[in-house]
C-alpha positions in Angstrom: -146.4 -25.8 -116.4 -149.6 -22.9 -117.0 -150.1 -19.4 -115.0 -153.2 -19.7 -113.1 -155.6 -17.2 -111.2 -155.9 -18.7 -107.7 -157.9 -18.0 -105.0 -156.5 -15.2 -103.7 -152.9 -13.1 -104.5 -150.3 -15.3 -103.2 -147.7 -12.6 -101.5 -149.5 -9.4 -100.4 -147.6 -6.4 -99.1 -149.1 -6.7 -95.7 -147.2 -10.0 -96.8 -143.8 -8.4 -97.8 -141.1 -8.5 -94.3 -141.6 -5.6 -91.8 -138.4 -4.1 -93.4 -140.5 -3.3 -96.9 -143.5 -2.1 -95.7 -141.8 0.5 -93.3 -138.9 1.8 -96.2 -142.2 1.6 -99.3 -143.6 4.3 -96.9 -140.4 6.0 -96.5 -140.4 6.4 -100.1 -143.8 7.3 -101.3 -143.8 10.1 -98.3 -140.6 10.9 -99.8 -141.5 11.6 -103.7 -144.7 12.8 -102.8 -143.0 15.6 -100.8 -140.0 16.1 -102.9 -142.8 16.7 -105.9 -144.7 19.3 -103.9 -142.1 21.1 -103.6 -140.2 21.5 -106.6 -143.9 22.0 -108.4 -144.2 24.8 -105.2 -140.7 26.3 -105.9 -141.6 26.5 -110.0 -144.9 28.3 -109.5 -142.9 30.4 -106.9 -140.5 31.7 -109.9 -143.4 32.1 -112.5 -144.6 34.6 -109.8 -141.9 36.1 -109.5 -141.0 36.5 -113.3 -144.4 37.7 -113.5 -144.6 40.6 -110.6 -141.1 41.6 -111.7 -142.7 42.1 -115.1 -145.8 44.7 -113.8 -144.9 48.0 -111.3 -147.9 48.4 -108.6 -146.9 51.4 -107.2 -148.2 52.6 -103.7 -147.2 56.0 -103.1 -143.1 55.6 -102.7 -143.1 51.9 -103.0 -142.8 49.3 -106.4 -146.1 47.0 -104.4 -144.7 43.8 -107.2 -141.2 44.8 -106.4 -142.0 43.7 -103.5 -144.2 40.7 -104.4 -141.0 40.0 -107.1 -138.8 39.7 -103.6 -141.4 37.8 -101.6 -141.7 34.9 -104.1 -138.0 34.4 -104.7 -138.1 33.9 -100.3 -140.3 31.7 -100.5 -138.4 29.8 -103.2 -135.2 30.0 -101.1 -137.3 28.9 -98.7 -138.4 25.4 -99.9 -135.0 25.0 -101.1 -134.0 24.9 -97.9 -136.6 22.3 -96.2 -135.6 20.1 -98.7 -131.6 20.5 -98.5 -132.9 19.9 -94.8 -135.5 16.9 -95.0 -133.7 14.5 -97.8 -137.4 14.1 -98.8 -136.5 13.3 -102.1 -132.9 11.4 -101.1 -135.9 9.6 -99.1 -137.6 8.5 -101.9 -134.4 6.8 -103.6 -133.4 5.0 -101.4 -136.7 3.8 -99.5 -137.7 2.4 -103.3 -134.5 0.9 -103.4 -134.3 -0.6 -99.9 -138.0 -2.3 -100.0 -137.3 -3.2 -103.9 -134.3 -5.4 -102.4 -136.2 -6.3 -99.6 -139.7 -7.6 -101.7 -136.7 -9.8 -103.9 -135.3 -11.5 -101.1 -138.7 -11.8 -99.7 -140.0 -13.8 -102.9 -137.2 -15.7 -104.3 -137.3 -17.5 -100.6 -141.0 -18.5 -100.6 -140.9 -19.7 -104.0 -137.7 -21.3 -103.8 -135.5 -19.4 -105.5 -131.5 -19.1 -104.9 -130.1 -18.9 -102.7 -133.5 -20.0 -100.7 -134.1 -23.1 -102.1 -136.4 -25.4 -101.1 -133.4 -28.3 -100.6 -132.0 -26.3 -97.8 -132.9 -27.6 -94.4 -136.1 -24.4 -93.2 -134.2 -23.3 -90.4 -130.8 -22.8 -92.5 -133.2 -21.2 -95.1 -134.5 -18.9 -92.5 -131.1 -18.2 -91.0 -129.7 -16.8 -94.5 -133.0 -14.8 -94.5 -132.1 -13.0 -91.6 -128.9 -12.1 -92.4 -129.7 -11.0 -95.4 -132.8 -8.6 -94.1 -130.3 -7.9 -91.7 -127.1 -6.4 -94.5 -130.0 -4.8 -96.0 -131.0 -2.5 -93.3 -127.5 -2.2 -92.6 -126.1 -1.0 -96.4 -129.4 1.3 -96.4 -128.8 2.7 -92.5 -129.3 6.4 -93.7 -133.6 5.7 -94.6 -135.8 7.2 -92.0 -137.9 4.1 -91.0 -140.4 4.6 -88.5 -141.3 0.8 -86.4 -142.7 -1.6 -88.0 -144.8 -4.9 -85.9 -145.2 -6.7 -88.3 -142.7 -10.7 -89.0 -139.6 -10.1 -90.9 -140.9 -14.5 -92.3 -144.9 -14.1 -92.5 -146.9 -16.7 -92.8 -148.1 -16.8 -96.0 -144.5 -16.3 -96.8 -143.7 -19.8 -94.6 -146.7 -21.8 -96.4 -146.2 -21.2 -100.2 -142.9 -21.8 -99.4 -143.6 -24.9 -97.9 -146.2 -25.5 -101.0 -145.5 -27.9 -104.3 -143.3 -26.3 -107.2 -146.8 -26.1 -109.8 -148.5 -24.0 -107.7 -145.0 -21.9 -106.5 -144.6 -21.0 -110.1 -148.1 -20.3 -110.7 -148.0 -18.2 -107.6 -144.6 -16.7 -109.1 -146.0 -16.3 -112.7 -149.3 -14.6 -111.7 -148.5 -12.8 -108.4 -144.9 -11.3 -109.5 -144.0 -11.6 -113.3 -147.6 -10.9 -114.7 -148.6 -7.8 -112.1 -145.1 -6.2 -112.9 -145.4 -6.7 -116.0 -148.8 -4.7 -115.9 -147.3 -2.3 -113.6 -144.5 -1.2 -115.5 -146.6 -1.4 -118.9 -150.0 1.2 -117.1 -146.8 3.7 -116.1 -145.2 3.1 -119.4 -148.8 4.6 -120.6 -148.7 7.0 -118.1 -145.3 8.6 -119.1 -145.3 8.5 -122.5 -148.7 10.9 -122.0 -147.0 12.9 -119.9 -144.3 13.3 -122.2 -146.3 14.7 -125.0 -148.4 16.7 -122.7 -145.5 18.6 -121.8 -144.0 18.8 -124.8 -147.0 20.6 -126.5 -147.7 22.8 -123.8 -143.7 24.0 -123.9 -144.6 24.3 -127.9 -146.9 26.4 -127.3 -145.1 28.4 -125.0 -142.8 29.3 -127.3 -145.4 30.6 -129.9 -147.2 32.9 -127.1 -143.2 33.9 -126.1 -142.3 34.2 -130.3 -145.6 36.7 -130.5 -144.9 38.6 -126.7 -141.5 39.6 -127.9 -143.4 41.4 -131.1 -145.5 42.6 -129.1 -143.2 44.8 -126.8 -141.3 45.4 -129.6 -144.1 47.2 -131.9 -145.4 49.0 -128.9 -148.5 46.6 -128.5 -147.7 45.7 -124.8 -145.3 47.6 -122.1 -144.4 45.0 -120.0 -141.9 41.9 -120.8 -144.8 39.6 -121.4 -141.5 37.4 -122.9 -139.4 37.1 -120.5 -142.9 36.0 -118.3 -143.2 33.6 -120.7 -139.4 32.4 -120.8 -139.8 31.9 -117.3 -143.1 29.3 -118.0 -140.7 27.0 -120.3 -138.1 27.3 -117.8 -140.3 26.0 -115.4 -142.1 23.4 -117.9 -138.6 22.0 -118.9 -137.3 21.8 -114.9 -140.5 19.7 -114.4 -139.8 17.7 -117.0 -136.1 17.0 -116.3 -137.6 15.9 -112.8 -139.7 14.1 -113.6 -137.8 12.1 -116.7 -141.4 11.1 -118.7 -139.7 9.6 -121.7 -136.7 8.3 -120.0 -138.6 6.2 -117.6 -141.5 5.3 -120.9 -138.8 3.6 -122.7 -137.4 1.7 -119.7 -140.8 0.5 -118.8 -141.1 -0.6 -121.8 -137.9 -2.4 -122.2 -139.0 -4.0 -118.6 -142.0 -5.1 -120.1 -140.2 -6.6 -122.8 -137.6 -8.3 -120.7 -140.1 -10.1 -118.3 -142.3 -11.3 -121.0 -138.7 -13.3 -122.3 -139.1 -14.5 -118.5 -141.9 -15.1 -118.3 -141.5 -17.9 -121.5 -138.6 -18.9 -119.8 -140.1 -19.7 -116.2 -142.0 -22.4 -118.3 -139.0 -24.6 -119.0 -138.4 -25.4 -115.3 -139.9 -28.4 -113.7 -137.7 -29.2 -111.3 -136.0 -27.7 -108.0 -132.2 -26.8 -109.1 -133.3 -25.5 -112.2 -136.3 -23.3 -110.9 -134.3 -22.2 -108.1 -132.0 -20.6 -110.8 -134.5 -19.1 -113.4 -135.1 -17.0 -110.0 -132.5 -15.6 -109.2 -132.4 -14.5 -112.8 -135.7 -13.4 -112.9 -135.3 -11.1 -109.8 -131.9 -10.1 -111.5 -134.0 -8.3 -114.2 -135.8 -6.4 -111.9 -133.3 -5.5 -109.6 -131.8 -4.8 -113.0 -134.5 -2.2 -114.2 -134.4 -0.6 -111.0 -131.1 0.2 -110.5 -131.5 2.1 -114.3 -134.1 4.0 -113.1 -132.0 5.2 -109.5 -128.8 5.8 -111.6 -131.4 8.6 -113.9 -132.0 10.3 -111.4 -129.0 11.3 -110.1 -128.2 7.4 -107.6 
């Protein structure tokens, strides 16, 4: 069996259950909102350090000190908004729900266990609907929007009814290869970002040494080293939030694991063996996501 490119992708996002689309949208919005809030809070903290290091007197008031207070108020307000919106939780839980739904959809569409093609269609549909309903219950706190998409799309049904060879090719090309490409691209992105922030922190530390010596010898009169220290702390907090190095390593491992899975899938030409192999393959993908979720404090 060889994996050949199909005329069209086997399962696009719009072919997935409506639960996937809703959870994916919530996760993307939660990630965007949370990361923007973190960036804004860290920027306000650095600005507070800058204004605290200088003095701008207008009459009896120190305008710079007032600015420092306002920057801290802004940072505090963002923290309160993040706590109230639970955007980080929506990001993590929404992604978990979306990926869990996606793995069920693929299992159903290509005849993977527990939705092997030997099951009567009505029984397979009932089992799939039960699993989807359980996911919705397990992730009841995810703030989903309404969806009009079918739980079982026409494309999912047609792929399930296709011959084994077509399902095999579709799964290898549009699930395994697509996922490996995504992991590889993201691993490169996170490696580059990790390198950029490491170099930035190194430069800031060198500047901090120079700033401290400059103040010691009276070259500057304000606390430039304190500003640099706040900047370094901000960069460290951002890299801790994004976890570029850890995420890059996890994605590299995932690409190699999926490569082994792909080769393993080539050796199954019987329906029963294929169904079990799909279950193992989806379990491998789920393990990577579980690792990602755990690394983000879940």
